[in-house]
C-alpha positions as CSV (number, residue, x, y, z in Angstrom):
1,M,0.0,0.0,0.0
2,A,2.9,2.3,0.8
3,E,4.2,1.8,-2.8
4,V,0.9,2.6,-4.3
5,N,0.5,5.7,-2.0
6,S,3.9,6.9,-3.3
7,V,2.5,6.7,-6.9
8,Y,-0.5,8.8,-5.9
9,Q,1.7,11.3,-4.2
10,H,4.1,11.5,-7.1
11,L,1.2,12.2,-9.4
12,E,-0.2,14.7,-6.9
13,L,-3.5,12.9,-6.5
14,P,-5.2,13.3,-3.2
15,F,-6.0,9.6,-2.7
16,E,-4.9,6.8,-0.3
17,A,-4.6,3.2,-1.2
18,S,-6.8,2.2,1.7
19,W,-9.7,4.0,0.0
20,F,-9.5,1.9,-3.1
21,P,-12.0,-0.9,-2.2
22,L,-14.8,1.6,-1.5
23,F,-13.9,3.8,-4.5
24,Y,-13.8,0.7,-6.7
25,L,-17.2,-0.5,-5.6
26,L,-18.7,2.9,-6.2
27,A,-17.0,3.1,-9.6
28,K,-18.7,-0.1,-10.6
29,E,-22.1,0.8,-9.3
30,K,-23.2,4.4,-8.8
31,E,-24.7,3.9,-5.4
32,R,-24.6,1.4,-2.6
33,S,-25.7,1.1,1.0
34,I,-23.1,1.2,3.7
35,R,-24.3,-2.3,4.7
36,Q,-23.8,-3.6,1.2
37,V,-20.3,-2.2,1.1
38,A,-19.4,-3.6,4.5
39,D,-20.7,-7.1,3.5
40,E,-19.0,-7.1,0.2
41,L,-15.7,-5.9,1.7
42,M,-16.1,-8.3,4.6
43,T,-15.6,-5.5,7.2
44,S,-17.6,-3.9,9.9
45,H,-20.4,-1.4,9.2
46,S,-18.6,0.9,11.7
47,A,-15.3,0.8,9.7
48,I,-17.1,1.7,6.5
49,S,-19.1,4.5,8.2
50,Q,-15.8,6.0,9.5
51,L,-14.3,5.8,6.0
52,V,-17.4,7.4,4.5
53,T,-17.3,10.2,7.1
54,K,-13.7,10.9,6.2
55,L,-14.4,10.9,2.4
56,K,-17.5,13.1,2.9
57,E,-15.3,15.6,4.7
58,K,-13.0,15.6,1.7
59,G,-16.0,16.2,-0.6
60,L,-15.5,12.9,-2.4
61,I,-18.6,11.0,-1.3
62,K,-22.1,12.0,-0.4
63,S,-24.8,10.1,1.5
64,F,-28.6,10.1,1.4
65,A,-31.5,8.1,2.7
66,D,-32.7,5.2,0.5
67,A,-36.0,6.1,-1.2
68,K,-37.5,2.7,-0.2
69,D,-36.2,2.6,3.4
70,K,-35.3,5.9,5.0
71,R,-33.3,4.0,7.7
72,V,-30.8,2.8,5.0
73,Q,-27.9,5.2,4.3
74,M,-26.9,5.1,0.6
75,I,-23.5,6.5,-0.6
76,T,-22.3,7.7,-4.0
77,L,-19.4,9.6,-5.4
78,T,-19.8,13.4,-5.7
79,T,-18.8,15.2,-8.8
80,K,-15.4,15.8,-7.2
81,G,-15.1,12.1,-6.3
82,T,-16.1,11.1,-9.9
83,Q,-13.4,13.4,-11.3
84,L,-10.8,11.9,-9.0
85,K,-12.0,8.4,-9.9
86,N,-11.5,9.3,-13.6
87,K,-7.9,10.3,-12.9
88,L,-7.3,7.1,-10.9
89,L,-8.6,4.7,-13.6
90,P,-5.3,4.8,-15.6
91,I,-3.3,4.2,-12.4
92,W,-5.5,1.3,-11.4
93,D,-5.0,-0.1,-15.0
94,G,-1.2,0.5,-14.6
95,I,-1.2,-1.4,-11.3
96,S,-3.0,-4.3,-13.0
97,K,-0.6,-4.3,-15.9
98,S,2.4,-4.2,-13.5
99,M,1.0,-7.2,-11.8
100,Q,0.8,-9.0,-15.2
101,V,4.4,-8.1,-15.9
102,M,5.5,-9.4,-12.6
103,E,3.6,-12.6,-13.1
104,A,5.2,-13.1,-16.5
105,S,8.7,-12.3,-15.1
106,Y,8.3,-14.4,-12.1
107,P,6.2,-17.5,-12.7
108,E,6.0,-18.3,-9.0
109,V,4.0,-15.1,-8.6
110,A,1.3,-16.6,-10.8
111,H,0.3,-18.7,-7.8
112,F,0.2,-15.8,-5.4
113,L,-3.1,-14.1,-6.4
114,P,-5.0,-17.4,-6.8
115,A,-3.7,-18.4,-3.4
116,I,-5.1,-15.1,-1.9
117,A,-8.4,-15.8,-3.6
118,K,-8.5,-19.3,-2.1
119,L,-7.8,-17.8,1.3
120,E,-10.6,-15.3,0.9
121,Q,-13.0,-18.1,0.0
122,H,-11.8,-20.0,3.1
123,F,-12.3,-16.9,5.3
124,E,-15.8,-16.5,4.0
125,A,-16.6,-20.0,5.3
126,Q,-14.7,-19.5,8.6
127,S,-13.3,-16.1,9.7
128,L,-9.6,-15.8,10.6
129,S,-10.6,-14.6,14.0
130,S,-12.6,-17.8,14.7
131,I,-9.7,-19.9,13.5
132,I,-7.3,-18.1,15.9
133,V,-9.8,-18.4,18.8
134,D,-10.2,-22.1,18.0
135,E,-6.4,-22.6,18.1
136,V,-6.0,-20.7,21.3
137,E,-8.8,-22.7,22.9
138,K,-7.3,-25.9,21.7
139,D,-3.9,-24.9,23.0
140,K,-5.4,-24.0,26.4
141,G,-7.0,-27.5,26.5
142,N,-3.7,-29.1,25.6
143,K,-1.9,-27.2,28.3
144,K,-4.5,-28.2,30.9
145,G,-4.3,-31.8,29.7
146,A,-0.4,-31.6,29.9
147,A,-0.6,-30.1,33.4
148,L,-3.0,-32.8,34.5
149,T,-0.7,-35.6,33.1
150,T,2.3,-34.1,35.0
151,V,0.4,-34.0,38.3
152,T,-0.8,-37.6,37.7
153,K,2.8,-38.8,37.0
154,K,4.1,-37.0,40.1
155,A,1.4,-38.6,42.2
156,K,2.2,-42.1,40.9
157,V,5.9,-41.5,41.6
158,N,5.1,-40.4,45.2
159,G,2.9,-43.5,45.7
160,R,-0.4,-41.7,45.4
161,K,-3.1,-42.4,42.8
């Protein structure tokens, strides 16, 4: 992300790589609800709301109530945001082409992006956080079992059962 941010800075574009997923979604579809964005990006509603607030302050995004359900907040690029997006499209194309060049130059990289896609699919089925918690819980159980085995062995050595 730092490398891509340096490209934006070099080209004097007021954009951060961390904004890309939201901008990309809004570039594909004119408007989305914050919930739709959060679900598609597999992140929290709160995180997307914070990003939307930041981008609204910069005049790049605007929000409005959904016509069908006033409780739903919809977001879209402003004119300024659309103008910035249009300046970003060639850079995003350049990033894509650079990845293709790297893939052609280093065949082992060809497995990298499909591997990331597989990981994403796996995390859709079971989140990384739940995998980590499961491992921690399993490790706690193993330590308890190991401690119990040690106490049992000491008791046998001392003639107790």
